[in-house]
LOMAR-575445 format. One line per 8 residues: their letters; for each residue x, y, z of C-alpha. Coordinates in pm, whole numbers, m for minus. Layout:
LOMAR-575445
A	X Y Z ~ ...
***
This chain:
LOMAR-575445
MDYQCIIV	8805 15638 11198 ~ 8559 15376 11061 ~ 8216 15528 11127 ~ 8070 15186 11207 ~ 8257 15226 11533 ~ 8057 15541 11611 ~ 7776 15324 11743 ~ 7990 15248 12047
YTIITILP	8010 15615 12133 ~ 7643 15666 12053 ~ 7540 15393 12295 ~ 7761 15536 12565 ~ 7615 15886 12523 ~ 7250 15780 12529 ~ 7282 15535 12818 ~ 7097 15652 13129
NRPLPAAE	7331 15768 13403 ~ 7243 15482 13633 ~ 7367 15127 13701 ~ 7205 14844 13507 ~ 6955 14624 13693 ~ 7099 14305 13837 ~ 6933 14097 13567 ~ 7110 14300 13300
TQPNQRGC	7451 14247 13457 ~ 7425 13867 13447 ~ 7653 13707 13187 ~ 7349 13577 13003 ~ 7390 13578 12629 ~ 7026 13647 12543 ~ 7008 13919 12805 ~ 7315 14092 12663
LAIIKRWI	7171 14079 12312 ~ 6841 14223 12435 ~ 7022 14511 12606 ~ 7219 14591 12291 ~ 6900 14585 12083 ~ 6739 14838 12319 ~ 7046 15060 12300 ~ 7044 15045 11919
KRAVAAYL	6677 15144 11909 ~ 6761 15444 12127 ~ 7048 15534 11892 ~ 6818 15526 11587 ~ 6563 15745 11768 ~ 6834 15993 11870 ~ 6971 16023 11515 ~ 6624 16065 11364
RALNLSPN	6552 16347 11610 ~ 6883 16505 11512 ~ 6789 16487 11143 ~ 6458 16656 11215 ~ 6661 16945 11350 ~ 6935 16931 11082 ~ 6817 16732 10771 ~ 7132 16800 10568
NAVVHGNL	7387 16690 10827 ~ 7606 16437 10642 ~ 7776 16312 10958 ~ 7444 16230 11124 ~ 7329 16044 10809 ~ 7655 15850 10814 ~ 7617 15761 11181 ~ 7254 15656 11132
ACVYYEQG	7362 15437 10841 ~ 7613 15267 11071 ~ 7334 15186 11317 ~ 7121 15043 11037 ~ 7418 14833 10931 ~ 7456 14694 11282 ~ 7085 14606 11281 ~ 7134 14408 10960
LIDLAIDT	6926 14657 10757 ~ 7187 14661 10483 ~ 6974 14811 10203 ~ 6860 15094 10430 ~ 7221 15147 10541 ~ 7335 15171 10176 ~ 7069 15430 10093 ~ 7158 15634 10402
YRRAIELQ	7534 15621 10326 ~ 7460 15740 9971 ~ 7258 16032 10114 ~ 7553 16126 10337 ~ 7782 16123 10031 ~ 7537 16338 9831 ~ 7545 16591 10112 ~ 7924 16575 10153
PNFPDAYC	8103 16429 9843 ~ 8445 16451 10009 ~ 8350 16211 10288 ~ 8602 15919 10290 ~ 8447 15757 10600 ~ 8108 15739 10429 ~ 8263 15587 10115 ~ 8446 15328 10328
NLANALKE	8134 15232 10519 ~ 7923 15223 10202 ~ 8181 14983 10060 ~ 8146 14764 10368 ~ 7769 14746 10319 ~ 7799 14677 9945 ~ 8046 14397 10013 ~ 7800 14252 10263
KGQVVEAE	7545 14240 9980 ~ 7793 14065 9752 ~ 7848 14372 9532 ~ 8226 14336 9546 ~ 8311 14540 9235 ~ 8112 14840 9360 ~ 8264 14800 9706 ~ 8615 14803 9559
ECYNTALH	8534 15123 9369 ~ 8415 15290 9690 ~ 8728 15192 9882 ~ 8941 15332 9601 ~ 8739 15656 9606 ~ 8792 15684 9981 ~ 9168 15636 9927 ~ 9168 15893 9646
LCPSHADS	9013 16141 9890 ~ 9242 16033 10175 ~ 9540 15810 10079 ~ 9611 15747 10446 ~ 9260 15621 10527 ~ 9360 15318 10730 ~ 9018 15150 10733 ~ 8990 15166 10354
LNNLANIK	9342 15029 10313 ~ 9261 14741 10544 ~ 8920 14665 10393 ~ 9043 14687 10035 ~ 9322 14447 10133 ~ 9054 14206 10255 ~ 8895 14209 9909 ~ 9232 14156 9740
REQGYIEE	9302 13862 9970 ~ 8967 13703 9889 ~ 9039 13751 9517 ~ 9369 13568 9557 ~ 9591 13875 9513 ~ 9800 13795 9816 ~ 10089 14027 9739 ~ 9860 14326 9682
ATRLYLKA	9672 14245 10004 ~ 9998 14225 10195 ~ 10111 14562 10055 ~ 9784 14728 10158 ~ 9792 14581 10510 ~ 10149 14703 10555 ~ 10048 15049 10427 ~ 9760 15057 10677
LEVFPEFA	10001 14972 10958 ~ 10246 15234 10836 ~ 9967 15493 10864 ~ 9828 15356 11189 ~ 10075 15123 11369 ~ 9825 15051 11648 ~ 9562 14914 11407 ~ 9472 14581 11565
AAHSNLAS	9251 14459 11280 ~ 9524 14521 11021 ~ 9776 14328 11232 ~ 9532 14037 11255 ~ 9450 14041 10884 ~ 9816 14062 10786 ~ 9883 13767 11015 ~ 9614 13569 10836
VLQQQGKL	9779 13633 10498 ~ 10121 13540 10635 ~ 9976 13221 10778 ~ 9829 13137 10438 ~ 10179 13169 10291 ~ 10324 12936 10555 ~ 10506 13220 10734 ~ 10381 13102 11070
NEALMHYK	10628 13276 11300 ~ 10566 13613 11135 ~ 10191 13553 11155 ~ 10218 13473 11523 ~ 10403 13798 11587 ~ 10127 14008 11425 ~ 9849 13820 11608 ~ 10025 13896 11935
EAIRIQPT	10052 14263 11836 ~ 9679 14273 11758 ~ 9600 14128 12101 ~ 9841 14365 12275 ~ 9662 14659 12118 ~ 9316 14516 12173 ~ 9321 14258 12457 ~ 8958 14158 12394
FADAYSNM	9009 14089 12022 ~ 8833 13754 11999 ~ 8896 13709 11625 ~ 9270 13753 11673 ~ 9272 13496 11953 ~ 9081 13246 11740 ~ 9302 13296 11435 ~ 9617 13280 11645
GNTLKEMQ	9485 12947 11769 ~ 9469 12828 11407 ~ 9834 12928 11357 ~ 9944 12753 11676 ~ 9750 12444 11572 ~ 9934 12444 11240 ~ 10260 12472 11436 ~ 10150 12164 11637
DIQGALQC	10117 12369 11957 ~ 9787 12208 12049 ~ 9779 12337 12406 ~ 9847 12690 12290 ~ 9571 12666 12030 ~ 9330 12532 12291 ~ 9404 12826 12519 ~ 9349 13075 12234
YTRAIQIN	9013 12927 12133 ~ 8901 12914 12494 ~ 8999 13279 12548 ~ 8815 13384 12231 ~ 8499 13218 12361 ~ 8541 13377 12703 ~ 8556 13718 12533 ~ 8266 13645 12298
PAFADAHS	8052 13345 12395 ~ 7850 13391 12074 ~ 8160 13354 11851 ~ 8060 13058 11632 ~ 8396 13029 11452 ~ 8583 12997 11781 ~ 8348 12720 11894 ~ 8408 12543 11563
NLASIHKD	8786 12583 11596 ~ 8772 12450 11952 ~ 8575 12153 11822 ~ 8852 12081 11570 ~ 9106 12058 11852 ~ 8883 11816 12042 ~ 8831 11615 11722 ~ 9201 11591 11640
SGNIPDAI	9273 11491 12002 ~ 9020 11207 11984 ~ 8776 11379 12220 ~ 8480 11327 11990 ~ 8196 11393 12241 ~ 8331 11740 12321 ~ 8392 11804 11952 ~ 8030 11718 11876
QSYRTALK	7910 11948 12152 ~ 8123 12240 12030 ~ 8018 12196 11666 ~ 7654 12190 11773 ~ 7706 12510 11973 ~ 7863 12673 11668 ~ 7564 12573 11455 ~ 7314 12706 11708
LKPDFPDA	7493 13041 11697 ~ 7537 13035 11320 ~ 7295 12791 11150 ~ 7437 12859 10804 ~ 7788 12733 10883 ~ 7893 12469 10625 ~ 8234 12393 10778 ~ 8083 12322 11119
YCNLAHCL	7801 12115 10966 ~ 8030 11894 10759 ~ 8280 11847 11044 ~ 7994 11758 11277 ~ 7876 11504 11019 ~ 8222 11348 11019 ~ 8230 11332 11400 ~ 7892 11160 11402
QIVCDWTD	8025 10915 11141 ~ 8324 10843 11367 ~ 8096 10736 11656 ~ 7830 10567 11437 ~ 7558 10813 11538 ~ 7317 10764 11250 ~ 7032 10980 11378 ~ 6872 11146 11074
YEARMKKL	7146 10986 10863 ~ 6971 11014 10526 ~ 6876 11378 10578 ~ 7230 11457 10692 ~ 7382 11296 10383 ~ 7139 11479 10156 ~ 7223 11816 10312 ~ 7596 11744 10304
VSIVAEQL	7578 11667 9931 ~ 7382 11989 9868 ~ 7643 12191 10062 ~ 7923 12048 9849 ~ 7728 12107 9528 ~ 7670 12473 9614 ~ 8032 12530 9719 ~ 8171 12374 9403
DKNRLPSV	7926 12573 9193 ~ 8055 12893 9355 ~ 8420 12780 9327 ~ 8462 12780 9704 ~ 8683 12547 9903 ~ 8446 12260 9994 ~ 8376 12197 10361 ~ 8418 11822 10306
HPHHSMLY	8784 11723 10320 ~ 8912 11509 10029 ~ 9004 11228 10270 ~ 8645 11218 10400 ~ 8472 11243 10062 ~ 8479 10865 10012 ~ 8248 10822 10313 ~ 7957 11013 10164
PLSHEFRK	7719 10954 9870 ~ 7900 11202 9647 ~ 7946 11156 9275 ~ 8290 11073 9137 ~ 8291 11415 8973 ~ 8234 11582 9311 ~ 8509 11380 9481 ~ 8757 11471 9210
AIAARHAN	8648 11835 9220 ~ 8693 11849 9599 ~ 9048 11720 9560 ~ 9113 11961 9272 ~ 9001 12260 9479 ~ 9248 12165 9752 ~ 9519 12118 9490 ~ 9442 12465 9350
LCLEKIHV	9475 12607 9700 ~ 9832 12476 9703 ~ 9895 12648 9372 ~ 9757 12973 9513 ~ 9989 12948 9811 ~ 10302 12898 9603 ~ 10208 13162 9346 ~ 10327 13440 9578
LHKPPYKY	10677 13292 9587 ~ 10733 13389 9222 ~ 10972 13103 9171 ~ 11078 13044 8811 ~ 11022 12692 8674 ~ 11286 12441 8772 ~ 11530 12289 8529 ~ 11539 11910 8525
PKEIGSRL	11803 11651 8441 ~ 11769 11535 8080 ~ 11961 11213 8126 ~ 11937 10952 8397 ~ 12302 10859 8387 ~ 12342 10509 8522 ~ 12041 10518 8757 ~ 11700 10677 8804
RIGYVSSD	11680 10900 9109 ~ 11360 10832 9301 ~ 11246 11058 9586 ~ 10990 10938 9841 ~ 10824 11223 10035 ~ 10627 11145 10351 ~ 10541 11277 10695 ~ 10491 10916 10808
FGNHPTSH	10846 10783 10827 ~ 10807 10664 11186 ~ 10552 10474 11395 ~ 10269 10503 11145 ~ 10073 10247 10939 ~ 10240 10369 10620 ~ 10585 10281 10754 ~ 10453 9952 10891
LMQSVPGL	10362 9868 10532 ~ 10661 9994 10332 ~ 10959 10031 10563 ~ 11155 9760 10379 ~ 11086 9886 10026 ~ 11358 10158 10006 ~ 11627 9909 10103 ~ 11499 9641 9864
HERRRVEI	11523 9852 9549 ~ 11789 9733 9306 ~ 12071 9984 9347 ~ 12207 9914 9003 ~ 11886 10064 8863 ~ 11765 10326 9107 ~ 11908 10568 9360 ~ 11671 10621 9651
FCYALSAD	11614 10949 9837 ~ 11369 10963 10128 ~ 11246 11308 10232 ~ 11091 11315 10579 ~ 10833 11585 10648 ~ 10822 11505 11021 ~ 11084 11507 11294 ~ 11253 11187 11409
DGTTFRSK	11022 11001 11651 ~ 11305 10781 11774 ~ 11151 10456 11650 ~ 11323 10179 11461 ~ 11075 10234 11176 ~ 11236 10572 11118 ~ 11593 10450 11168 ~ 11543 10150 10936
IARESEHF	11418 10369 10650 ~ 11696 10622 10714 ~ 11960 10348 10728 ~ 11850 10151 10423 ~ 11783 10448 10193 ~ 12090 10574 10011 ~ 11994 10928 10106 ~ 11766 11038 10391
IDLSQIPC	11683 11408 10423 ~ 11483 11560 10708 ~ 11273 11833 10546 ~ 11102 11909 10875 ~ 11411 12120 10936 ~ 11325 12321 10621 ~ 10975 12455 10690 ~ 10975 12684 10387
NGKAADRI	10818 12490 10100 ~ 11015 12685 9842 ~ 11346 12596 10002 ~ 11239 12235 10049 ~ 11155 12214 9678 ~ 11493 12372 9598 ~ 11666 12097 9793 ~ 11478 11823 9608
NADGIHIL	11552 11978 9271 ~ 11920 12022 9362 ~ 11933 11646 9427 ~ 11844 11590 9062 ~ 11536 11378 9134 ~ 11380 11222 8826 ~ 11062 11087 8987 ~ 10916 11236 9306
VNMNGYTK	10667 11023 9497 ~ 10390 11177 9710 ~ 10305 10939 9995 ~ 10073 11175 10185 ~ 9812 11307 9946 ~ 9571 11495 10172 ~ 9653 11315 10495 ~ 9787 11479 10808
GARNEIFA	10136 11627 10773 ~ 10118 11668 10394 ~ 10308 11949 10222 ~ 10157 11936 9876 ~ 10287 12287 9810 ~ 10625 12124 9752 ~ 10477 11919 9467 ~ 10288 12224 9338
LRPAPIQV	10631 12383 9281 ~ 10723 12081 9061 ~ 11082 12022 9171 ~ 11092 11700 8965 ~ 10988 11630 8606 ~ 10767 11334 8700 ~ 10549 11332 9012 ~ 10360 11029 9139
MWLGYPGT	10097 10942 9401 ~ 10157 10622 9598 ~ 10019 10424 9892 ~ 9946 10678 10168 ~ 9628 10834 10027 ~ 9342 10624 9883 ~ 9218 10854 9609 ~ 9301 11103 9339
SGASFMDY	9495 11421 9411 ~ 9289 11617 9159 ~ 9613 11804 9096 ~ 9754 11923 8766 ~ 10100 11884 8918 ~ 10068 11508 8983 ~ 10129 11291 8677 ~ 10066 10931 8783
LITDAVTS	9894 10728 9051 ~ 10047 10388 9128 ~ 9760 10142 9159 ~ 9648 9812 9002 ~ 9384 9688 8762 ~ 9151 9560 9036 ~ 9173 9863 9264 ~ 9140 10113 8977
PIELASQY	8989 9943 8669 ~ 9064 10133 8351 ~ 8691 10184 8294 ~ 8688 10398 8612 ~ 8988 10607 8505 ~ 8773 10919 8479 ~ 8769 10933 8861 ~ 9136 11026 8859
SEKLAFMP	9323 11337 8746 ~ 9640 11129 8718 ~ 9730 10864 8466 ~ 9712 10516 8616 ~ 10032 10311 8657 ~ 9939 9949 8723 ~ 10152 9724 8941 ~ 10175 9358 8833
HTYFIGDH	9965 9249 9131 ~ 9812 9463 9405 ~ 9949 9813 9457 ~ 9921 9752 9833 ~ 10210 9603 10026 ~ 10279 9486 10379 ~ 10604 9434 10566 ~ 10455 9158 10778
KQMFPHLR	10715 8894 10687 ~ 10987 9111 10833 ~ 10786 9262 11122 ~ 10598 8954 11241 ~ 10798 8641 11149 ~ 10686 8481 11477 ~ 10336 8452 11325 ~ 10453 8243 11029
ERLILSEK	10422 7927 11238 ~ 10193 7829 11523 ~ 10107 7552 11762 ~ 9748 7480 11856 ~ 9714 7443 12231 ~ 9494 7166 12360 ~ 9446 6924 12643 ~ 9488 6554 12565
LGGKKDVA	9307 6481 12239 ~ 9269 6106 12258 ~ 9160 6001 11912 ~ 8987 6333 11837 ~ 9089 6505 11515 ~ 8838 6792 11507 ~ 9060 7059 11657 ~ 8994 7429 11606
DNIAVINA	9300 7628 11497 ~ 9196 7957 11657 ~ 9091 7894 12018 ~ 9433 7892 12184 ~ 9747 7952 11979 ~ 10118 7958 12058 ~ 10351 8172 11845 ~ 10727 8221 11853
TDLSPIIE	11015 8271 11613 ~ 11152 7945 11752 ~ 10897 7687 11866 ~ 11156 7413 11924 ~ 11174 7454 12306 ~ 10807 7378 12351 ~ 10815 7107 12085 ~ 11100 6938 12271
HTQVKEIR	10935 6960 12615 ~ 10571 6887 12535 ~ 10392 6627 12330 ~ 10327 6775 11986 ~ 10107 6590 11739 ~ 10068 6671 11373 ~ 9710 6612 11269 ~ 9634 6577 10899
VPVASSGS	9272 6611 10802 ~ 9146 6587 10442 ~ 8878 6846 10366 ~ 8677 6945 10062 ~ 8430 7225 10037 ~ 8068 7134 9975 ~ 7855 7279 9698 ~ 7840 7255 9321
DTRNSRPM	8056 7558 9244 ~ 8378 7406 9114 ~ 8553 7736 9162 ~ 8510 7685 9534 ~ 8608 7317 9545 ~ 8948 7273 9707 ~ 9021 6912 9797 ~ 9320 6938 10023
EISLKVAE	9476 6811 10342 ~ 9498 7040 10643 ~ 9796 6995 10872 ~ 9780 7124 11228 ~ 10051 7100 11490 ~ 9889 7054 11827 ~ 10071 7089 12158 ~ 9898 6844 12394
LPTTTPIE	9910 6930 12762 ~ 9790 6716 13053 ~ 9598 7027 13163 ~ 9561 7386 13051 ~ 9472 7505 13401 ~ 9799 7700 13459 ~ 9740 7893 13138 ~ 9377 7963 13222
TMIASGQI	9482 8079 13569 ~ 9748 8309 13422 ~ 9492 8470 13196 ~ 9221 8502 13460 ~ 9458 8657 13714 ~ 9639 8882 13464 ~ 9980 8726 13525 ~ 10250 8814 13274
QTSVNGIV	10370 8456 13226 ~ 10343 8099 13342 ~ 10553 7783 13314 ~ 10450 7460 13142 ~ 10692 7166 13159 ~ 10964 7414 13246 ~ 10892 7629 12940 ~ 10796 7992 13005
LQNGLATN	10485 8101 12817 ~ 10406 8471 12801 ~ 10054 8604 12833 ~ 9970 8759 12495 ~ 9810 9054 12669 ~ 10137 9146 12842 ~ 10372 9223 12551 ~ 10361 9596 12618
QTNNKAAT	10464 9528 12978 ~ 10760 9306 12891 ~ 10902 9469 12577 ~ 10759 9796 12450 ~ 10948 9783 12121 ~ 10813 9434 12056 ~ 10463 9564 12136 ~ 10490 9843 11877
GEEVPQSI	10631 9609 11613 ~ 10976 9766 11619 ~ 11131 9441 11738 ~ 11032 9078 11692 ~ 10917 8922 12021 ~ 11164 8665 12151 ~ 10919 8509 12394 ~ 10686 8218 12338
VITTRQQY	10350 8394 12334 ~ 10009 8244 12394 ~ 9693 8401 12252 ~ 9348 8270 12340 ~ 8985 8359 12296 ~ 8954 8357 12674 ~ 9178 8666 12689 ~ 8923 8869 12492
GLPEDAIV	8601 8721 12626 ~ 8529 8543 12298 ~ 8316 8226 12311 ~ 8527 7921 12230 ~ 8249 7733 12054 ~ 8118 8021 11842 ~ 8180 8139 11488 ~ 8365 8464 11544
YCNFNQLY	8343 8719 11267 ~ 8559 9027 11311 ~ 8631 9374 11182 ~ 8919 9573 11328 ~ 8870 9899 11135 ~ 8798 10235 11286 ~ 8424 10257 11334 ~ 8377 10546 11089
KIDPLTLQ	8404 10291 10807 ~ 8078 10128 10917 ~ 7757 10272 10774 ~ 7393 10166 10825 ~ 7392 9939 10517 ~ 7702 9754 10638 ~ 7553 9693 10981 ~ 7233 9568 10820
MWVHILKN	7434 9308 10627 ~ 7625 9203 10937 ~ 7306 9163 11140 ~ 7154 8952 10859 ~ 7463 8730 10861 ~ 7459 8685 11239 ~ 7088 8602 11235 ~ 7153 8329 10979
VPNSVIWL	7459 8176 11146 ~ 7366 8011 11478 ~ 7601 8073 11768 ~ 7789 8352 11594 ~ 7925 8688 11708 ~ 8110 8977 11549 ~ 8419 9113 11720 ~ 8481 9487 11683
LRFPAVGE	8709 9747 11836 ~ 8631 10042 12058 ~ 8778 10262 11791 ~ 8657 10496 11943 ~ 8499 10370 12261 ~ 8203 10610 12242 ~ 8086 10435 11925 ~ 8016 10105 12103
ANLQAAAQ	7683 10207 12257 ~ 7558 10350 11927 ~ 7638 10031 11737 ~ 7487 9810 12006 ~ 7167 10015 12000 ~ 7150 10016 11620 ~ 7200 9637 11603 ~ 6927 9576 11859
QLGLPAGR	6692 9805 11664 ~ 6751 9569 11370 ~ 6636 9278 11590 ~ 6972 9136 11693 ~ 6976 9008 12053 ~ 7223 9164 12294 ~ 7558 8992 12326 ~ 7619 8930 11955
LLFSNVAA	7844 9235 11911 ~ 8160 9203 12116 ~ 8412 9485 12161 ~ 8778 9496 12260 ~ 9008 9791 12325 ~ 9253 9913 12064 ~ 9585 9733 12115 ~ 9949 9798 12031
KEEHVRRG	10051 9689 11682 ~ 10193 9342 11754 ~ 9899 9233 11968 ~ 9658 9391 11721 ~ 9795 9172 11441 ~ 9847 8857 11648 ~ 9496 8844 11794 ~ 9348 8840 11443
QLADVCLD	9419 8467 11428 ~ 9145 8407 11688 ~ 8867 8509 11449 ~ 8713 8273 11194 ~ 8635 8530 10926 ~ 8686 8904 10881 ~ 8388 9093 10735 ~ 8519 9391 10543
TPLCNGHT	8354 9735 10534 ~ 8238 9803 10174 ~ 8218 10182 10221 ~ 8591 10207 10285 ~ 8780 9880 10307 ~ 9026 9773 10564 ~ 9355 9845 10391 ~ 9630 9791 10648
TSMDVLWT	9387 9603 10875 ~ 9299 9357 10597 ~ 9668 9285 10547 ~ 9701 9234 10923 ~ 9428 8970 10949 ~ 9530 8796 10626 ~ 9882 8757 10764 ~ 9736 8555 11053
GTPVVTLP	9549 8325 10814 ~ 9204 8473 10870 ~ 9003 8512 10546 ~ 8841 8844 10454 ~ 8506 8879 10277 ~ 8475 9201 10080 ~ 8234 9381 9849 ~ 8413 9627 9619
GETLASRV	8246 9951 9517 ~ 8373 10200 9261 ~ 8606 10418 9469 ~ 8969 10327 9518 ~ 8916 10305 9894 ~ 8637 10050 9846 ~ 8835 9817 9617 ~ 9166 9763 9795
AASQLATL	9065 9445 9977 ~ 8945 9289 9650 ~ 9288 9357 9504 ~ 9460 9200 9805 ~ 9243 8887 9785 ~ 9298 8853 9410 ~ 9674 8868 9467 ~ 9643 8613 9747
GVPELVAR	9459 8378 9512 ~ 9121 8362 9686 ~ 8886 8557 9454 ~ 8588 8358 9583 ~ 8593 8586 9889 ~ 8516 8889 9669 ~ 8141 8946 9638 ~ 7970 9119 9347
TRQEYQQI	7651 9220 9529 ~ 7529 9276 9883 ~ 7339 8949 9862 ~ 7649 8757 9755 ~ 7855 8919 10035 ~ 7603 8785 10285 ~ 7588 8444 10118 ~ 7968 8399 10127
AIRLGTDR	7985 8501 10493 ~ 7692 8276 10589 ~ 7843 7978 10407 ~ 8174 8027 10585 ~ 7985 8036 10914 ~ 7768 7730 10854 ~ 7983 7502 10637 ~ 8272 7399 10864
EYLKSIRA	8451 7202 10593 ~ 8444 7499 10357 ~ 8566 7730 10633 ~ 8856 7495 10709 ~ 8959 7476 10345 ~ 8947 7853 10294 ~ 9142 7916 10614 ~ 9401 7660 10508
EVWRARGE	9432 7822 10165 ~ 9480 8170 10313 ~ 9736 8034 10561 ~ 9932 7871 10279 ~ 9902 8154 10025 ~ 10021 8434 10253 ~ 10372 8288 10245 ~ 10376 8204 9874
SPLFDCEQ	10182 8477 9695 ~ 10325 8821 9604 ~ 10099 8991 9861 ~ 10366 9009 10132 ~ 10672 8995 9905 ~ 10835 9337 9945 ~ 11132 9258 9724 ~ 10919 9151 9429
YAHGMEKL	10704 9456 9490 ~ 11003 9693 9482 ~ 11113 9549 9148 ~ 10761 9599 9009 ~ 10781 9965 9105 ~ 11115 9997 8930 ~ 10956 9873 8605 ~ 10692 10143 8629
YKMMWDRH	10948 10412 8708 ~ 11150 10313 8400 ~ 10840 10324 8181 ~ 10748 10669 8316 ~ 11095 10803 8248 ~ 11113 10654 7900 ~ 10792 10834 7802 ~ 10921 11160 7949
AAGEKPAH	11259 11126 7779 ~ 11084 11066 7447 ~ 10889 11389 7491 ~ 10559 11205 7538 ~ 10291 11302 7785 ~ 10201 11072 8075 ~ 9974 10783 7979 ~ 9817 10483 8149
MSAN	10069 10201 8179 ~ 10115 9857 8328 ~ 10419 9675 8464 ~ 10277 9339 8354
***
């Protein structure tokens, strides 16, 4: 038996034979700790008295050492264990407990020697087997750890800790069902085993059983309210479920219980970023950077996730190192499989075989962007395989990709990464494309096994993989300039234009044309194009039954910058109505539709009530839809800036720029999303602290995809977030003709919008400094002629530029794939390349 457990019996024996006072029976955490401290003091006194009577009693020395250990007096415990061993050299329990204390001090080599000595004295010493296995696991020797845990359980089948530890190793190897079985055994043996409950919650979470995980974490906390890890795990469930306030509360509880808790600190920092809580922001960022620096220095897995690293003031070296540590973790996981290297096809035959791997083939922004690409590849050149890592969600996004790919394989039915990699290799894939990176649902272990000779990062993750097993990253010369190539572990493969793509032409064809809604104009030609707009795939019914005027207005931007001079003629189609009262009444009363001249117009807020698949973007709306500023409480006479990103992309510097812009543009507002809702109050307060009057920040709820895109046409200008650009959201607003002002940084995530605007042909919207970003936005807000010309140019270019041309994009990818294969076939290592 592990002699650290002797303290339990000691406390029981020295307790007075009387009930505890009422105050000591209250479930008060501090009270319980105080009681235990008193008991421990009594135990120390009892053992010291015993040693006065019997100074050479090894067992008493060993028990006293255990009490010192529990008090945190590790050095004193070590000395006392050594004295016990001097008195009784054949004392396996003392060696085991000495090893525990040495390990606590970081003396792992000495601890390992002591465990081995204990096992030499008693090969069936279950505690030593278990504890030595813990060291082997931490050293990465997973197989040896597994063997030792199994040996411990063979010796002592009812060893709860060994069941729990074995489960942890099995979970690490992706053997989730086996892990779950051993966690349940541990809890059966020891029903109040809080660690086992918490770790079982982690397994259930990985199995997507969120409710089960929640119950496990809650039970662990009920058993041990001072269990910091369980509070942190509970916080992660709240965070993933979007319950950020409860997540923040649980992380803060964890940190109160365990102040030196890097994972909880960094996850709390991310939660605060999500809700724009910038209290002590600079100090928080400084501490976060120091945590990462220390963890990387000690070769530990950083507490900052690769996908979050772009949000913090980390160096490029740190960001790449964070990704690399996660990539190495994948390599560690697959090492235990002992799979020999795969053999690859040496010839391509008539076509290259391309495999796209993603967990996001379904209703996800990634599919919204690329769902048409697999079907647009030239089948004479490439053979397309799509490997889904998630189950079918029943959407048309999924069915379209499955239908238009030559081969569609559901790897969610093959949870073993080794077998999934076998399947990919058996398909003879030449180039395997990783569309997840480090996003939710990724299975990078498959790529770590290298089932294909060439492996490529693309689209779904805005950064480097840091992985030795990824060869290329598909990007472009604006998003990833060659002078910044050191940020990436991969070689850069440049698309001819932007590496980003959007399927908006196919998903939202009803937004390609529009009618401006207005009452009788008379001779007036100054008509705004974004106050009330009618969209439909077929506008002819309303054109035939209402008076539609085409207004042509010549405009030229002011200023001496010839780059920005665009003499042109703007053409607007305006539907003139005798009165717009029926439409205003429909909106005010929340009606789904109204009739004008016998034509049914649908309220743009009601798409999800009339056709759910149209609302999600799975089908094209067949109705004539009206979208107005009135629907969203936007002032009709104001300059409306917008940003529809999640709020975590806003930082204090960005808000400062926005406030400066609003202060310098009279009658202007910025339109944001409650994404999440709890961030609204924080942003409002921060803006007012910067001197912005109330009412200048306007918020709307998150909407379904079609409405989300369509309502972008009501804004005048989108102000991008420099920290992390709008990627999909920038494509969404550009498709509606709304210009985007951006300020690229040095990270991939901060340069995507600049690449999109360059491809669209409006580089004047790309700022080089914070001051220029503000100047561009202010000019657009104060120079109406310039705003009109830029809006007209964006409206025209979206249909003519390569930005939304999926077919041209697919052919550009094929050029890169051919170049990659040619290098490989020639025996050359990957190198930077361009499809231009």
